[in-house]
N, C-alpha and C positions, 0 to 999 in steps of 0.2 A: 488706382492712384488718382489723386486730384492735383494735376500739375498747375492748375490755376491758383492753387494755394501754396505753391513752392516758394520758399525763401532760402537765403543762404545762412540764416541764423546769425551767429556772432562772427562769421567769417569776414575777413577784410583782405583786399589785395595786397596790403602792406606798403603802399606808396600813394602819394597824393595824385589826384586826377590828372594834373598837368604832366606828371612824370609818366603815368600810364599812357597818355595820349602821345607824348613825345616818343616813347618806346615803340608804340604801335605804328605810328606813321613815319618815323625816321630811323630809329635804331634797329628795329627788327628787320625791315626791308634791306638795310645795308648788311647786317650780319648774315642774312640768308641768301644774299645776292650771289649769282653766278658770274657777275661782271667784276665784283670786288673780290679778288682772290687772295689778298694778303691776310694771313692769320694774325699778324701783329696788329693790323688796323682793326680787325674784328675783335680781338681781345681787348684792345683799347676802348672800343665802343661799349663792350659789355661792362668793363670796369667803370666807365662814365655813368652807367645806369645802375651801379651798385653791386655788380658781381665781384667775387673774389677769384681772380684768375692767376695761377702760377706762371712761371716762365716756361718757355719751350712748348706751349700748347699749340696744336695744329687743328685748324677748323676748316673742314671741307665745305663746299657750297651746299646750300639748302638747309643748314642748321636752323631749327626753330626753337626759341626759348620763350616761354610764356612770360615769366617775371625774372629778369636778370638779378634783381635784388634778393632773390631767393636761390642763388646758385653759388656754390663754392667748388672750384676746380683746382686740383693740385698741379704739380709740375709735370711737363712732358706727357700730357694727356692728348689722345687723338679723338676728335669728334668727327665721325664720318658723315658722308653725304646724306642729307635728308633726315638726320636724327631729329627727334622731336622730344624736347625736355619740357613736359607739360607740368610745370612745377607751381601748382597752387600752394604747395607746401615746399619746404626746403629740400633741395637736392645737393648732395655732397659727393664728389667724385675724387677718389684718391689718386696720387701721383702714379705715373707710368701705367695708366689704365686706358684701354682702347674700346671705344664705342663704334662699332662698324655701321655700315649703311642701314638706314631705315630703323634703327633702334628706337623704341618708344618707351619713355619713362613716364608713368602715369601716377601722380600723387593724389588725385581726386577720385572719389567714388560717391555712390548714393546709397542710402539705406532703403533697400527694396521692400523691407517690411513696414516702412512708414507710409501712411497715406499721402504725406506731403513730400515724399521722395527726398528726404533731407540730405544735404551735402555733407560728405565726410572726407577729411583729408588727413594724410600722414606722410611724413618725410621718407625719402629714399636715401640710403647711404651705401655707396659703393667703395669698397676698400682699395688699397693700392694693388697694382699689378694684376688687375682683373681684365677679362676680355668678354665683352658682350658681342656675339657674332651678329651678322646681318639679320635684320628683321626680328631680333629678340624683343620681347615685351616684358616690362617689369611693372608690377602693381604697387599700390600704396603701402608704405610701412616696411618694405623689403630692405634687408641689409645683406651686403655681400662681404664675406670674409676675404681676407687678403689672398690674392691669387686665384679666386674662384672664376670659373668659365661657364657662361650660358651659351649653349650651342645655337646654330642657325635656326631661326624661326621659332625658338622655344619661348614659352610663356611661364612666368613665375609670379605667384602671389605670396610666396614664403621665402624666408631668408636662406642664403646659401652658405654652406660651411667653407672654411678656408681650403685652398688647394684641392678643390673638388670640381669635377666637370659634370654639368647638368644638361639634360636634353629632354625634349618632349613638351606636351601640353596636357596636364600641368608638368612642369619640369621635374625630373627625378634624377638623383645622383647616379651616374653610370660608371665612373671610375675616379681614382685619385689622379690629380695632375702631377706628373713627374717631370722635372726639368732634366735637361741633358746633364750627365754626370760631371762635366767640366764647368757647369754654370753654378752661380751662387745667387739665390733670389734676393740677397741683400746688397747685391752689387749691380751696377748698370754699365753696359757696354757703350762707351761714348764714341767708339770708332777707332780711337788710337790707344786707349788704355782703359783699365777698369778702375772705377772710382766708387766709393761707398755712396749709396743713395741717401 
């Protein structure tokens, strides 16, 4: 490879330089802060920088987001400690989905067959009611079907079928996800009653 000839081609960060610098020096440190614990304030900051964030989102300390203007998060999503959303391309996370500690979402890659190591990017789309367990890693272009689970420390570069549990590196389907007989995947337990999501 000739890394001295590397370029990003037509790629753009998607925001003016002032916005990138403001995020890097102000927004990102506050969102990832262990001192600022309020999820509401962190969601507000992400929205100020262009993210689309639903209601009831919980953000734990250490969250890293590369470009908030390329992030869409549904309602009642949990973003665990030290999650890294490396979104050079769009990342969409469906409602009622949990990203546990140290989950890594990678939307950028390089063409290893190119002498100039060209940048390649592809979006990640995670459906509703999914769970990415601690230290799970997701590659560019992956889509999660509704209710899919990626187990502890698993790595995937391919899309996951709905209501299926995957484990390993590379992640393989190990079994169907079955909910408790009394539960309904189209309903959400709010603590006092069941309401349709």
